[in-house]
C-alpha positions as CSV (number, residue, x, y, z in Angstrom):
1,G,66.4,96.6,168.4
2,I,68.6,99.6,168.8
3,S,70.0,101.6,165.9
4,M,72.6,104.2,166.4
5,G,74.3,106.5,163.8
6,W,73.6,108.2,160.5
7,G,75.4,108.2,157.2
8,W,78.3,106.1,156.0
9,T,81.3,108.1,157.1
10,K,84.6,107.0,158.7
11,T,85.4,110.6,159.5
12,P,85.0,111.8,163.1
13,N,81.9,114.0,163.5
14,A,79.3,115.1,166.1
15,M,78.3,111.5,166.8
16,K,80.6,110.5,169.7
17,N,80.7,109.4,173.4
18,N,77.7,107.1,172.9
19,T,76.9,104.1,175.1
20,I,74.6,101.2,174.7
21,S,74.8,99.1,177.8
22,A,73.0,96.4,179.8
23,N,69.9,96.2,177.5
24,K,68.0,93.0,176.9
25,I,66.9,92.9,173.3
26,H,64.8,90.1,172.0
27,H,61.9,89.1,169.6
28,Y,62.7,91.5,166.7
29,G,63.0,91.4,162.9
30,K,59.4,90.5,162.3
31,H,59.1,91.5,158.7
32,M,62.4,92.3,156.9
33,Y,66.1,91.7,157.3
34,D,69.4,93.5,157.0
35,V,68.8,93.7,160.7
36,A,70.4,93.3,164.1
37,G,69.6,93.7,167.8
38,I,72.2,96.5,167.9
39,Y,73.0,98.3,164.6
40,T,75.5,101.1,164.1
41,L,76.5,103.4,161.2
42,S,79.5,105.8,160.8
43,A,82.4,106.9,163.1
44,Q,81.4,107.4,166.7
45,P,84.6,108.0,168.7
46,E,84.7,106.9,172.4
47,S,81.5,104.9,172.0
48,F,80.7,101.7,173.8
49,I,78.4,98.7,173.3
50,T,78.8,96.6,176.5
51,E,77.0,94.0,178.6
52,N,73.9,93.7,176.5
53,V,71.9,90.5,175.9
54,V,70.6,90.0,172.4
55,D,68.5,86.9,171.5
56,S,65.5,85.6,169.6
57,I,65.4,87.1,166.1
58,Y,62.2,86.2,164.3
59,K,62.0,84.3,161.0
60,A,60.9,87.1,158.7
61,P,58.5,86.1,155.9
62,Y,59.6,88.9,153.5
63,A,63.4,88.8,153.8
64,H,65.0,88.6,150.4
65,L,68.2,87.3,152.1
66,P,66.9,84.8,154.8
67,D,70.3,84.5,156.5
68,H,71.0,88.3,156.6
69,W,70.1,88.7,160.3
70,F,72.6,89.4,163.1
71,Y,72.8,89.9,166.8
72,L,75.4,92.7,166.5
73,Y,76.0,94.6,163.2
74,T,78.5,97.4,162.7
75,D,77.6,98.7,159.3
76,E,79.3,101.0,156.9
77,G,81.7,103.5,158.4
78,S,81.3,102.3,162.0
79,S,84.6,103.3,163.7
80,E,86.1,103.8,167.2
81,F,83.6,101.5,169.0
82,T,84.4,99.2,171.9
83,I,82.1,96.1,171.6
84,K,82.7,94.1,174.8
85,N,81.0,91.5,177.1
86,N,77.8,91.2,175.1
87,W,75.9,87.9,175.5
88,T,74.4,86.3,172.4
89,P,73.6,82.7,171.7
90,T,76.2,82.5,168.9
91,E,78.7,84.9,167.4
92,K,76.5,85.8,164.4
93,Y,77.7,89.3,163.9
94,L,78.5,91.4,160.8
95,Q,81.2,94.1,160.3
96,N,80.4,95.7,156.9
97,A,82.9,98.3,155.5
98,N,83.9,99.4,159.0
99,G,86.5,102.1,159.7
100,P,89.4,102.0,162.1
101,G,89.6,101.7,165.8
102,N,86.9,99.1,166.6
103,V,87.7,96.7,169.4
104,W,85.8,93.5,169.8
105,E,86.4,91.6,173.0
106,N,84.6,88.7,174.8
107,N,81.3,88.6,173.0
108,G,79.1,85.5,172.6
109,P,77.7,82.6,174.6
110,K,80.6,82.4,177.1
111,V,80.0,85.9,178.6
112,A,79.7,85.8,182.4
113,E,76.3,84.7,183.7
114,N,75.9,87.7,185.9
115,I,76.0,90.0,182.8
116,K,73.2,88.0,181.3
117,Q,71.2,88.2,184.5
118,N,71.7,91.9,185.0
119,A,70.7,93.0,181.5
120,G,67.3,94.6,180.9
121,L,65.0,96.4,183.3
122,E,66.6,97.7,186.5
123,L,65.5,96.0,189.7
124,P,62.9,98.6,190.8
125,F,61.1,98.1,187.5
126,R,61.2,94.4,187.1
127,Y,57.7,94.0,188.5
128,L,56.6,95.1,185.0
129,L,57.8,91.7,183.7
130,K,54.8,90.1,185.5
131,N,52.6,91.4,182.7
132,K,52.6,88.7,180.1
133,S,54.1,89.7,176.7
134,S,52.6,88.4,173.5
135,Y,55.0,87.3,170.8
136,S,54.5,86.2,167.2
137,N,54.4,82.5,166.5
138,R,56.6,82.9,163.4
139,G,59.5,81.0,165.0
140,I,63.0,82.1,166.1
141,N,66.2,81.8,164.0
142,Q,68.8,79.4,165.2
143,A,72.3,80.1,163.7
144,E,74.2,77.0,162.6
145,D,77.8,77.4,163.9
146,K,80.3,75.3,162.0
147,T,84.1,75.6,161.8
148,V,85.9,76.9,158.7
149,V,89.5,77.6,157.7
150,F,90.9,80.6,155.8
151,E,94.3,80.5,154.1
152,L,96.0,83.7,153.1
153,I,99.0,83.5,150.8
154,F,101.4,86.5,150.6
155,K,104.3,87.6,148.5
156,D,107.7,86.8,150.1
157,G,108.5,89.2,152.9
158,Q,105.0,90.7,153.1
159,L,103.5,88.5,155.8
160,P,102.0,90.8,158.5
161,G,103.9,91.1,161.8
162,N,102.6,90.0,165.2
163,Q,101.5,93.5,166.2
164,A,99.5,94.0,163.0
165,L,97.8,90.6,163.5
166,E,97.0,91.3,167.1
167,E,95.3,94.6,166.1
168,Y,93.4,92.8,163.3
169,A,92.2,90.1,165.8
170,K,90.9,92.8,168.2
171,E,89.0,94.5,165.4
172,N,87.4,91.3,164.1
173,N,86.4,89.4,167.3
174,L,89.1,86.8,166.8
175,L,91.5,85.1,169.2
176,T,95.1,85.6,168.3
177,R,95.7,81.9,169.0
178,A,93.3,81.2,166.1
179,I,95.8,82.7,163.6
180,Y,98.7,80.5,162.5
181,K,101.8,81.3,160.4
182,W,103.8,79.1,158.0
183,N,106.3,80.5,155.6
184,N,104.4,83.1,153.5
185,R,101.0,81.9,154.6
186,L,98.5,82.7,157.3
187,V,95.8,80.3,158.4
188,I,92.7,81.3,160.5
189,Y,90.6,78.7,162.1
190,T,87.2,80.2,163.0
191,S,83.4,80.0,162.9
192,S,81.3,79.9,159.8
193,L,79.3,82.8,161.3
194,K,82.2,85.1,160.7
195,V,82.8,84.3,157.1
196,E,80.8,87.2,155.7
197,S,82.6,89.8,157.8
198,L,86.1,88.2,157.3
199,L,85.7,88.1,153.5
200,Q,85.6,91.9,153.6
201,T,88.1,92.7,156.3
202,L,90.8,90.2,155.2
203,K,91.3,92.3,152.1
204,R,93.1,94.9,154.4
205,L,95.9,92.4,155.0
206,N,96.8,92.6,151.2
207,A,97.3,88.9,150.6
208,T,97.7,87.8,147.0
209,E,95.2,85.0,147.5
210,V,92.5,84.2,150.1
211,K,91.1,80.7,150.2
212,L,88.1,79.5,152.2
213,Y,87.9,75.9,153.3
214,D,84.3,75.1,154.3
215,N,84.1,71.6,152.8
216,I,84.7,69.2,155.7
217,F,84.7,65.6,154.6
218,Y,86.0,63.9,157.8
219,D,85.2,64.7,161.4
220,F,86.3,62.6,164.4
221,N,84.6,63.8,167.5
222,R,85.6,62.5,171.0
223,E,82.1,62.6,172.4
224,K,80.6,60.8,169.4
225,N,83.4,58.4,168.6
226,C,84.9,57.7,172.1
227,G,81.8,58.1,174.3
228,E,83.6,60.6,176.4
229,K,83.0,64.3,177.1
230,P,85.7,66.6,175.7
231,V,88.0,68.5,178.0
232,A,87.0,72.1,178.9
233,E,89.9,73.7,177.0
234,W,92.0,72.5,174.1
235,D,94.7,73.7,171.6
236,N,94.4,73.2,167.8
237,V,97.2,72.0,165.6
238,I,96.8,72.8,161.9
239,L,98.6,71.0,159.2
240,S,98.2,71.1,155.4
241,A,99.1,68.8,152.4
242,N,98.0,68.2,148.9
243,L,96.3,65.2,147.4
244,V,98.1,63.8,144.3
245,E,96.9,65.2,141.0
246,E,95.3,62.0,139.7
247,E,91.6,62.4,140.2
248,K,91.0,58.6,140.5
249,M,93.3,58.5,143.5
250,Q,91.7,61.6,145.0
251,K,88.4,59.8,144.9
252,E,89.9,56.7,146.5
253,Y,91.3,58.8,149.3
254,L,87.9,60.4,150.0
255,D,86.2,57.0,149.8
256,Y,88.5,55.5,152.4
257,H,87.6,58.3,154.8
258,K,83.8,58.0,154.2
259,T,83.9,54.4,155.4
260,Q,86.7,54.6,157.9
261,F,84.6,54.6,161.1
262,A,82.8,51.4,159.9
263,K,85.6,49.5,158.2
264,W,88.7,50.8,160.2
265,P,87.4,51.3,163.8
266,E,90.9,50.9,165.1
267,I,91.8,54.4,163.7
268,S,89.2,56.0,166.0
269,K,90.4,53.8,168.9
270,G,93.9,55.2,168.3
271,F,92.6,58.8,168.3
272,C,90.7,58.1,171.5
273,N,93.9,56.6,173.1
274,A,95.9,59.7,172.1
275,E,93.4,62.1,173.8
276,F,92.4,63.7,170.5
277,Q,89.3,65.9,171.1
278,R,88.6,66.4,167.4
279,L,90.2,65.6,164.1
280,A,88.7,67.3,161.1
281,I,89.9,67.4,157.5
282,F,88.8,70.2,155.1
283,K,89.3,70.1,151.3
284,K,89.5,72.8,148.7
285,D,90.5,71.6,145.2
286,R,93.2,69.1,146.0
287,Q,94.6,70.9,149.1
288,L,93.7,69.5,152.6
289,M,93.6,71.3,155.9
290,L,93.9,69.0,158.9
291,I,92.8,70.2,162.4
292,I,93.9,68.1,165.4
293,S,92.4,69.3,168.7
294,I,94.3,68.2,171.9
295,P,94.0,69.0,175.6
296,K,95.3,72.5,176.3
297,G,99.0,72.5,177.3
298,K,99.8,69.1,175.8
299,K,102.0,68.5,172.8
300,L,101.0,66.6,169.6
301,D,104.5,65.0,169.5
302,D,103.9,63.4,172.9
303,L,100.3,62.3,172.1
304,N,100.6,61.1,168.5
305,P,102.6,57.9,169.3
306,K,99.7,56.7,171.4
307,T,97.6,56.3,168.2
308,T,99.7,53.3,167.2
309,L,100.3,51.8,170.7
310,N,99.3,48.2,170.5
311,N,97.4,49.2,167.4
312,P,99.1,48.0,164.2
313,K,96.1,48.8,162.0
314,V,96.9,52.5,162.4
315,D,100.4,51.9,160.9
316,E,98.7,50.0,158.1
317,W,96.3,52.9,157.5
318,N,99.0,55.5,157.5
319,A,101.0,53.5,155.0
320,I,98.1,53.4,152.6
321,M,97.4,57.1,153.0
322,K,100.9,58.1,152.1
323,K,100.5,57.2,148.4
324,Y,97.6,59.8,148.1
325,Q,99.4,62.7,149.7
326,E,102.2,65.2,148.8
327,G,103.6,68.4,150.1
328,I,102.2,71.9,149.2
329,A,104.2,74.5,147.5
330,G,107.1,75.6,149.7
331,T,107.7,72.2,151.4
332,K,111.1,70.6,151.4
333,P,111.7,67.4,149.4
334,G,110.1,64.5,151.3
335,E,107.9,66.8,153.4
336,V,104.2,66.1,153.3
337,W,102.2,67.5,156.2
338,V,103.4,71.0,157.4
């Protein structure tokens, strides 16, 4: 890998105007972790990490934290970097105690194919690749990429403005459309691979409470449940509600969802008919987060009636579910999902 920087300072210093670009980095981390293909420390104004390819981190036998490996890792004090157009199999990155001015843009598996092809040895030297390399047989890590939800609760009047959220998104490799507002709350729908970094950087937003929803107990998937490939692009609608306080009723609600695909197949049929790409429900304590993914540009209000079209079982299901749900703090009387 490549390591650049020294110390743990956020103060501008002699380390500046550095560039790490178009490298192909693979098969590293043989023995220990706290490692990355590209690793930085301290403030380095006007520095760029661009168009690199990072892949194939070994499973290290002596690592005390087996998951503490990353493709890109800006460690303590790292500031004023632009990290852009780097190809990695997943977005397994870490931003640890970073300073200001970092910009993350378009990194991960969706980076353009030509960037991936051009990284590494320049054309006149590629004949060297004909010499067969020998690699360890220890195995390569595969990052498990799941979805999670963060909820941030603020004091009245202290919700960050749009500009502050746009800057936060740029510094943390987030899409602004993945951040949702409701009353005094922010919700961020993102990858489980970003949890470690976000648990640190979200503190800067000064919320009174930060909640992580990583317990998904229901997951409708269009490809699995409808036998159709999902559309190329979709929008996510996020809604929240509470389960009622009685624990017996909470268990009943969860049991209904565990057996829904087998005992209530009409519900999936309704979701398929409404063009839902995914419908996932997360739970923390008794609060639920519902994610409904629909084709980009379409509206849930237009699609949702299709779930019950010629399908009375969906109405029956919805009537049963109502007795288990109630609104979260801040909802109006009679409101449930907001």
